[in-house]
Every structure is written in structure tokens, then in C-alpha cells.
C-alpha positions, 0 to 999 in steps of 0.5 A, spaced: 200 861 458 202 859 465 209 861 465 211 854 469 218 853 470 220 846 467 227 844 469 229 839 463 234 834 464 240 834 460 241 826 459 246 828 453 242 824 448 235 828 447 233 833 442 232 839 447 231 844 441 224 841 440 223 839 447 224 846 449 220 849 443 214 844 445 214 846 452 214 854 450 208 853 446 205 849 451 205 855 456 211 853 460 218 856 461 224 851 460 230 851 464 236 846 462 238 842 469 244 838 471 244 840 478 241 835 483 239 841 487 235 843 481 231 837 480 230 836 488 227 843 488 224 844 482 216 845 481 216 841 475 221 836 471 221 833 464 226 827 463 227 827 455 230 821 452 233 819 445 238 814 445 240 807 449 237 805 456 245 804 459 247 811 456 242 815 459 242 811 466 250 812 466 249 820 465 244 820 470 248 817 475 254 821 473 250 827 475 247 824 481 240 825 479 238 818 480 235 818 487 232 825 486 228 823 481 226 817 484 224 821 490 220 826 486 216 821 482 215 817 488 212 823 492 207 824 486 211 831 484 210 834 477 214 830 472 214 828 465 218 823 462 218 822 454 220 816 450 227 813 453 224 817 459 219 812 460 223 806 459 228 808 465 222 808 470 223 801 470 227 796 473 231 794 467 231 793 460 233 788 455 237 793 451 242 794 456 243 787 460 245 788 467 244 796 468 239 798 473 233 803 471 230 808 476 226 802 479 220 807 480 216 801 476 217 794 477 218 790 471 223 790 465 222 793 458 223 788 452 224 789 445 219 788 439 219 781 436 224 780 430 219 780 425 217 787 426 219 793 423 224 796 428 225 801 430 217 803 430 218 809 426 213 814 425 205 815 426 201 810 430 194 810 434 194 811 442 188 809 446 187 812 453 183 808 458 177 811 461 181 813 468 186 817 464 186 825 465 192 827 461 192 822 456 187 822 450 186 818 444 189 820 438 195 819 433 202 820 436 209 820 433 214 814 435 221 812 435 222 806 439 225 799 439 223 797 446 217 797 449 213 795 456 207 790 455 204 790 461 200 796 465 204 798 471 199 797 477 197 804 480 197 807 473 192 809 468 195 807 461 194 808 454 195 803 449 198 802 442 199 796 437 205 794 433 205 787 432 201 787 439 199 792 444 204 795 448 203 801 453 205 807 450 203 812 456 202 812 463 200 817 468 199 818 476 196 825 478 201 830 475 206 824 473 206 823 466 210 818 461 209 817 454 213 812 449 212 817 443 214 824 442 209 829 444 213 835 442 213 832 435 206 829 435 203 836 432 196 839 435 195 832 439 201 832 442 201 840 444 194 839 447 197 833 452 203 838 454 198 843 455 194 839 460 200 837 463 203 844 464 196 846 467 196 840 472 203 841 474 201 848 475 195 846 479 199 842 484 205 847 485 199 852 487 196 848 492 203 847 495 
């Protein structure tokens, strides 16, 4: 157990109970964060997400957290984004036309094709590329109607298939984002959370 303090952002629609439980099992100490100073100074931050792109960005904007999040991710400080949390790293989403995301990653999130079962709800395979240090091959629990289809430049990625390949996870140093829910993905998901907590702890110790 590392006891790493992880500030979890209150986006207003996330299932914080399962996220907090997952972090505790991974050896971290979750702390609810709604203050800009907490996010700016936090050793590690988790951005959970359930709900819509527009509502999440409105919530982050009302709390004054947009700039602080951009700065810590750009600086490569330990940050973990889950599900919708991955999507709002991008510039925009088809889900909420006209709403700007964090813009940390260029590009736009699109909807699964109409012919597919949407949302994708349940278990699916994750395949990590050779450069990944945190993401591994496994089975994860998904609940998403929108997805990224192109690997962002400068990031290692994992891929999942639902009517065609889409990006199910990305990582760059201690910054990790996944389209699936690791806190609901049994031992494989717990292993991913533990690896991130351990990596974040190393980064914090080196500062």
C-alpha cells in the first residue's frame, strides 16, 4: 500500500462510490476535490466521468478547473481520466456540438455507427500496444456511446473492437486515460489502477 493521496474531481455525474472503493483497493487514499487550488497542487488527480460531454465541461468550467487540468496534463503530472474523462481531453465531441473540451489532445470524439448496439454496455477485449507500460491486454467493462478512432500523436494506446477498432486507452508517462471503467473491471482493472498508483507515487517521490 502506498497511501498516495488522489484528488478525485466531483464532475457531478460520476459514480464516486465505486471509484473511491477502487482507489482504496489499489492502495491510494481518495479525496474529493472541487477547488482549483487542490487540483493545481495535488500529487495525483483522477477525473471520473459518467454522463454527457457538455454537462461535464459545464461543471468543470463552473468550478474553474479547466485551465488547472490542462496545465497538469500538459506538464505530465499524475492524472487518471475514466470513460467520459478520456473524451473531454479532446477538443470536441459529436455528443455536444459547439462545446469545447479540454483540448489537451487534438481531434473530435464521434458516435458509434447507428447499426451497432449503442451504448456499448458490458465486457470487451482490450489490446495494448508494445509501448504501453500501464495498459495491458485484458477484459474491461464499458458503457459508452462515443469513441475516439485515431491514436493521438505522442501517446501509447490500447484498442478495442465494437463495429471496428477504437481507442480504449491512452497513456503518456503518469497520465492515463481509459474509455472503460477500471473500477468495474474486476482484477484486471484493479491491476491497472495499482500500476498507475505506483507510477504516480514514483513521480511524486522524484519531485
